[in-house]
C-alpha positions as CSV (number, residue, x, y, z in Angstrom):
1,L,2.0,6.4,-2.8
2,T,0.7,10.0,-1.8
3,E,-2.6,11.2,-2.0
4,Q,-3.5,15.1,-2.0
5,K,-6.2,16.1,0.5
6,S,-8.0,19.2,0.9
7,G,-6.1,22.3,1.3
8,S,-2.1,21.4,1.6
9,E,-2.9,18.0,3.9
10,V,-1.3,15.3,2.3
11,G,-2.1,11.7,2.8
12,L,0.5,9.0,2.6
13,H,-0.1,5.4,1.9
14,R,2.4,2.4,2.1
15,S,2.8,-0.6,0.9
16,Y,5.5,-3.7,0.9
17,T,6.5,-6.4,-1.8
18,S,9.7,-8.3,-1.5
19,A,12.5,-7.1,-4.3
20,C,12.9,-10.6,-4.9
21,S,9.6,-11.8,-5.3
22,L,8.9,-8.8,-7.6
23,L,12.0,-10.2,-9.9
24,E,10.6,-13.9,-9.6
25,A,7.5,-12.6,-11.3
26,G,9.4,-10.6,-14.3
27,L,8.9,-7.1,-13.0
28,M,4.9,-8.0,-13.1
29,D,3.3,-6.0,-10.3
30,L,-0.7,-5.0,-9.4
31,L,-1.3,-2.0,-7.7
32,T,-5.0,-2.3,-6.0
33,L,-6.7,1.3,-5.1
34,N,-9.3,0.9,-2.4
35,M,-11.9,3.5,-2.7
36,D,-14.7,4.5,-0.4
37,W,-18.3,5.0,-1.4
38,R,-17.6,8.5,-2.1
39,G,-14.7,7.7,-4.0
40,K,-11.9,8.6,-1.6
41,L,-9.0,6.5,-1.3
42,L,-8.8,4.2,1.7
43,S,-5.9,1.8,1.3
44,V,-3.3,0.3,-1.5
45,A,-2.0,-2.7,-1.8
46,H,1.0,-4.1,-3.8
47,S,1.2,-7.6,-5.4
48,V,3.0,-9.4,-7.8
49,Q,1.4,-11.4,-10.5
50,Q,2.9,-14.8,-10.8
51,Q,2.8,-16.5,-13.7
52,P,2.2,-20.4,-14.4
53,G,5.6,-21.7,-15.6
54,N,8.1,-18.7,-14.5
55,T,10.9,-20.7,-14.0
56,N,13.5,-17.5,-13.5
57,R,14.3,-18.8,-10.1
58,N,17.5,-21.0,-9.3
59,S,17.0,-22.7,-6.3
60,Q,20.6,-22.3,-5.2
61,Q,21.7,-19.0,-6.9
62,G,18.6,-17.1,-6.0
63,V,16.8,-14.9,-8.6
64,K,18.5,-15.4,-12.4
65,L,18.1,-12.0,-14.2
66,D,18.4,-12.0,-17.7
67,L,19.9,-9.1,-19.0
68,S,19.8,-10.3,-22.6
69,P,19.0,-6.6,-24.9
70,S,16.5,-9.0,-26.7
71,Q,14.4,-9.7,-23.3
72,D,12.0,-6.7,-21.9
73,N,12.8,-7.9,-18.4
74,L,14.1,-4.5,-17.4
75,S,10.6,-2.6,-17.3
76,F,8.0,-2.5,-15.0
77,K,4.6,-4.3,-16.2
78,T,1.8,-2.8,-13.4
79,K,-1.5,-3.3,-13.6
80,V,-3.4,-0.9,-11.7
81,S,-6.9,-2.2,-10.3
82,M,-9.4,0.3,-8.4
83,Q,-12.2,-1.4,-6.0
84,Q,-14.6,1.0,-4.9
85,M,-17.4,0.2,-2.3
86,E,-20.6,-0.9,-3.3
87,N,-23.8,0.9,-2.4
88,R,-26.2,-1.0,-0.1
89,P,-29.6,-0.4,1.0
90,V,-29.6,2.0,4.2
91,P,-32.4,0.6,6.7
92,D,-35.2,3.0,7.4
93,T,-34.5,3.9,11.3
94,A,-36.8,6.6,11.1
95,A,-39.9,4.6,10.0
96,F,-38.6,1.7,12.5
97,I,-38.4,3.7,15.7
98,Q,-42.0,5.0,14.8
99,K,-43.5,1.8,14.5
100,M,-41.9,0.5,17.9
101,E,-43.2,3.6,19.4
102,E,-47.0,3.2,17.9
103,E,-46.5,-0.9,19.2
104,K,-45.6,0.6,22.4
105,R,-48.8,2.9,22.9
106,K,-51.1,0.4,21.4
107,V,-49.8,-2.0,24.4
108,E,-50.0,0.7,27.1
109,K,-53.7,1.5,25.8
110,G,-54.6,-2.2,26.0
111,R,-53.6,-2.2,29.8
C-alpha cells in the first residue's frame, strides 16, 4: 500500500499474510487502516477472516481449492476498516505551572 504525502514524497506501508491461511479463509481478508488524530495514515494491518466451520483444509494434503464454476472462491472478499485515534482531553499545563509558582511564592512569604 502506498501513501502519497506532500510534494512528491511517497510513503510505503507493508503487511504480510500467509497465502495458505488466505486460501483457508476462502480469500476473505480484512485490511485495517490506523489513522492519527489529524487523519494521516499511521499503519496498515492485513489479516484473514476465519469463519467457523470452514473446512477447506485437508490435514494431509494442505489447502483444498474448489475450482468448480458455481463456487465464488476465486475472488477476494476484502473488508476495509479505518480506525482513528480519539481526541482526549489535554492537560492544562500552563494553569498548573502558574498554580505551582503561586504556591511557591506563598511558601517563601510565609518564612
